[in-house]
VOSE-103084 format. One record per residue (C-alpha): x, y, z. Coordinates in steps of 0.25 Angstrom, whole numbers, plus 5000, padded with zeros to 4 digits. Layout:
BEGIN
XYZ;...
This chain:
BEGIN
504952194993;504252185006;504752075015;504152015027;504852085041;506151995046;505651875055;504251865050;503851785038;502451755029;501751615031;501151565019;501251435010;501651305017;502251395030;500751455032;500251305030;501151265041;500851405051;499351365049;499451205052;500251245066;499151335071;498051255066;498751135071;498951185086;497651245086;497051125083;497851045094;497651155106;496151155102;496151005108;496751055120;495751155122;496551285119;495851395113;496451495105;497051645107;497351755097;498151855105;498651995098;499951975090;500352105100;500152135113;500652255125;502052235126;501952205141;501352095136;502752015135;503652125141;502852085154;502751935151;504151895146;504852005152;505552135148;506852065147;506451935139;507151925126;505751925120;505452065126;506652125125;507252075113;506052015103;504652075105;504152175094;503552285105;503052425098;502352515102;500852545095;500352675091;499652695104;501152685110;500852545117;501952455117;501652325110;502252185107;502152095096;501851955103;503251875105;502451765111;500951705114;500851675128;500951815134;499851855124;498951745129;498951765143;498951905140;497551885131;496951795143;497151895155;496652025146;495551945141;495051885156;495351765151;495951715166;494651695173;494651565161;495951505163;496251395160;496551445147;497051365134;497351445122;498151445110;498551535101;499351565087;500051685079;501251765078;502251805088;503451905086;504951915091;506051985086;507051895084;507951845074;507151765064;507551625061;507051475056;505651455065;505651585071;505251735066;505151875071;503551835068;503251695072;501951615076;501551545087;500551445092;500551425107;499551385119;499251435131;498551375144;498151465155;497851435169;498151295173;499651285182;499551135181;500651025172;499550965165;499351105159;500851105156;500850975148;499651005141;500051115134;501251045132;500450935125;499751025116;501051075113;501350935109;500050905103;500251035094;501550985088;501050835087;499950895078;500950955068;501850825069;502750885074;503050825088;504150745083;505050855081;505050935094;505350885108;504750945120;505651005131;505151015144;505651095158;505051145169;505151295173;504651265186;503951365197;504451515201;505251445212;505851335204;506151435194;506751535203;507751445208;508251405197;508351535191;509251555202;510051445199;510251475185;510651625186;511751575198;512151455188;512151565175;512851685184;514351585184;514151585167;513651735165;514751775157;514651645148;513351675145;512551735131;512251865133;510851845133;511151765144;511851835151;510651935150;509751815153;510551785167;509851915172;508451905169;508151755163;509051675166;508151545163;508151585148;509651565148;509251405149;508851445133;510051495128;510651455115;511851495116;512851405117;513651415129;512451455136;511951335134;513251265140;513251335152;511651315153;511951155153;512451165167;511251275172;510451205185;509351135180;507851185183;507351065188;508451075200;507551195203;506251135204;505351145215;504351005218;503251085212;503951125199;504450975199;503150915199;502451015189;503550965179;503450815183;501950835179;501950885167;503150795161;502050675166;501150745158;501950745146;502450605146;501050575150;500850615135;502050545129;502550715127;504050685124;504750775131;506150805137;506350895151;507351005146;507851085158;508251195151;507151235144;506451375151;505551475150;506251615154;505051705159;504651705174;503351645172;503751525166;503551405174;503551245176;503451185162;504151225149;504251165136;504651175121;504651085111;505851075102;506251035090;507751025082;507051045069;507151195070;508451215073;508751325084;507151345084;506851225091;505651255100;504351235093;503351235105;503751295120;502851325131;502851355147;502151375160;501951515162;501151535176;501451675179;501151745166;499851775166;500151835180;501251915176;500351975164;499352025174;498351925174;498151805184;499151715189;498751605179;499651475175;500051465159;500851375150;500851385135;501651365122;501951425110;502551355097;503051435084;502251405072;503551435063;504251325070;503151235069;502951265054;504451245052;504351095059;503251075051;503851095037;505151045041;504450905044;503250925032;502050895040;501150975032;500550935022;500151045011;499150975004;497851025003;496451005001;496351134990;495451104978;495351224968;494351244959;494851274944;493851354935;494151324920;494051484917;493951604923;492351584919;492151484930;492751544942;491451594948;490851484950;492251424955;492351514964;490851474968;491251344969;492451354978;491851434988;490751324989;491751204991;492551305001;491351325008;491351155009;492551165015;493451115003;494851205001;494651274987;495451354977;495051414964;495951424953;496151564947;496351614934;497151524922;496551424913;496051284920;497551214920;498151324927;497151324937;497351184939;498851194941;498551304950;497651214958;498851094960;499851204964;499051254977;498951094979;497451074977;497050934975;495950964967;495251064956;493951084955;493751124940;492651214934;492251244920;491151264913;490651134911;490851094926;489851224929;488851184921;488951034927;489151084940;490450984943;491651014944;492950934939;493850894950;495250884949;496150814958;497550874956;498350764964;497650654958;497350664942;495950644943;494650734939;493150734944;491950784940;491150814952;489750904953;489851044960;489051014971;489750884975;491250954976;491350984991;490850844994;491750784985;493150854990;492750845003;492450695002;493950684992;494650765004;494150675015;
């Protein structure tokens, strides 16, 4: 029997309902902030990610789905959303329209061990603000993420972790100090951290290895290497968040490992999902567009795994699956053409309509109850002759005769 590829899964039933709720809710919030939707292809030229993520990063070296197409081009299924959005801005000539606020959703792909809330094909919502280099933009992006979580009723399930990576000068000074500190423990570090020490030492601060964590406890603190400009920038971000009553903790171990990241880094984390605790994360990336061949434009963005948000929604039981579905039940096959025409008329009036297919009336009514319909519209020969319908409310044990011409108004009034 054919099965889905390991690390992928089919979405249907409650999982599909939750997925749609997350995307629609996030997009509705983003629109209030004047973000516009963008959709990029699910595969790009491999260089889009190799140039931005770095040849030696874990994503590029271990996790990307890269293949050669029939034309000999190296293509990669997108492992993240920011680089494709920036590429789209450059290739579509949108750099003349900055600032840009863009929202996206869709599938991402990484080859890693499947686990709770993490698949090889996973899905994200994300937002990018390209152009402004100001603490206000950072605070607005964090506020957008917080409002999305709030609209999903998940804000009480997470805590915002906030840090600053400073400007290039501060970052270079800290990197030197961190490497000098870690060199004395080089033989004790995990194999991954030994490798990172040479090429990406800041990522060691993210290590989940217990021995690494003990070593990191005594590592230099980023704030001790910030210059005055970086301190002032971060202080302003914090003031904005305080003014908005968005709670946060200053987590000095929170980093972004790529060179184009700077200043604000943030994560909304939860303890409800085990090790996979990050549900929404982002940061400022002022050097990315220039690195990709565009102008030297600033940017800040975030991404959030839809699967992890859905897990939180399921565990909180915040989604009510009751619907406004109404089922039309013809009493026999002879009334089906009339029932079909009536269904189309009511759908055009904005109602959610299903048709009870096959079987006697009793079986059709049972199916209507099983699919959570609130009511059944019974259509028989007598109803057609009198231009009426029998409306049976399936959860209220009552039934009414309603003229066909008044059905749409009848249900719209009832549902309101």
